[in-house]
N, C-alpha and C positions, 0 to 999 in steps of 0.2 A: 635315255634307257634305251633306243633303237640300238643306238651307237655300241654301248656297251653289248650288248645282246649278239649282234653282229660280229664284234671281236671276239669274245666267249666260243660262239659257235667254229669262227674259224680258228681259234685256238686248239680245240677239240680234233676238230677234223685233219689240221696239220699233223698235231701230236699223235692220232691214232693213224695216219697215211690214208684217211679215206676219201681222200680230193680225187684222186687218179681209180676213177671206175671204168677205165679202158683196160688197165692189167698193164702187164709186163708184155715188153715185142722187140722183136730183133733191134739193134742196134748199129745204125753205119757208122762208119769211121766221123762223119760230120758229128753225129748225136755227141760223140767220145770227147771230140775235140771241143764241143761247147762244154762239157760239164756234164751230161744227163748223168743222171746215178738211174734210170732203169737197171735192171737186171733181164737178161737173155735168158728165156723158158727155151728147151729142147735138150739133146744129146749133148755130150761132149765131143762136140765135132771138130773144134779150134775157134769155132766161134763163140765169142761169148763178153764178158763186161771186162773189163780190164780195168784192176782196184788196186790200190795199196791194203795192204792186210799187215796187220802184228798180230802177236800172240800173247797168250796170260796165262799163268798157272800155277806154280808155287804160293803165291801168298793167298789164292782163294781157292784150293785146294779143299773141298767138304764143304765150302760156304753154300749155302742154297742160291740159286739162279734164278733169274727173273721169272722162269716156269715154273719155278717152285721144287725144282729137285736137285738135287746136290751134286755139287761142280767137282768133277773128277777131270783134271789135268793131264789125264794118260789116255781118257778118251777121245773118239774121231768127234769131236763138236765143235760150235763157235758161235759167238755171239754177232748179231747184226741189227742196226736199228727198227728196221722196219719190217724185215719178214716175218710168218708167222711160225711161232714154237712150233718144232717137229716137219720144217720145210727140209730139203733133201738138198745141199749143192756141191758141185762136182767144181775142186777147188786143183787148178795148176797153176804150178811155181813157174812162171815165165824163163827163169833164167836156166832150171835145168831141165824142164820136162816132166818134174815129177805131178802127179796128181793125188788126190784123194777126195773121198765123199764127206763132209760132215754134216751134222745133221744142227738146225740153231736151235740152241736152249736158252739163250741169255740174250740179254741186251748190250748194245754198244757197238764198235768203239768210241769213245767220247774225247778222241783226240781226232781237230780238224785233218782232213786231208784222208781220212783212213775210212773204209768201208766195211772191213769183216776183222774180227776178232779172234783167232783161231785159239784151242786150246792147244797145250804143249806138245800134246801126243800126235794130232794134225800138222804141227807146223815143225816138229821132226821127219814125220813121213815124208813131208814135203822138201824136206831141206833148208827150209827157211828158217834163219835166226834173226831175229828184232823186227825190223820191217822190210817187205818186202812189194815185188810185184804179182800178182796173180790175176789169172783169167778167172771170173764166176760164171756157173751156167747153173739157172736153176732147175733141180728134175722135180719137183714136186714134194706135196705134203704127205708126210707118212697118214697112211691109212688106219682108221682101227683104233 
């Protein structure tokens, strides 16, 4: 019985992302190479988490997101597996240097190796088609 309880607690902890109480921190090139999935907090100064990104849009336009709001494919929003809803993230396309600030309002991506799903509007704003490499910097949560 104790094994089942411990397993259930671990499963809840992992699914909610509550196991890491230290919070995000700066990432060194060593951490990035090791596949650490932390996201950098701070200003978009060239430092950040390099990640694979994709976009989604037309097929989901008007549907409810995981946060409960209606998805607008043209808005500057994104889906992330663990960041709290309302978190603002500076996303820069590493290929062309274009950047945008998005607000997390959905969960995903659900494809291995991808860390963020941008709305179609956000992907267009940074000139990204399909899948791309981006730098992500968490700016903070929406207040109020």
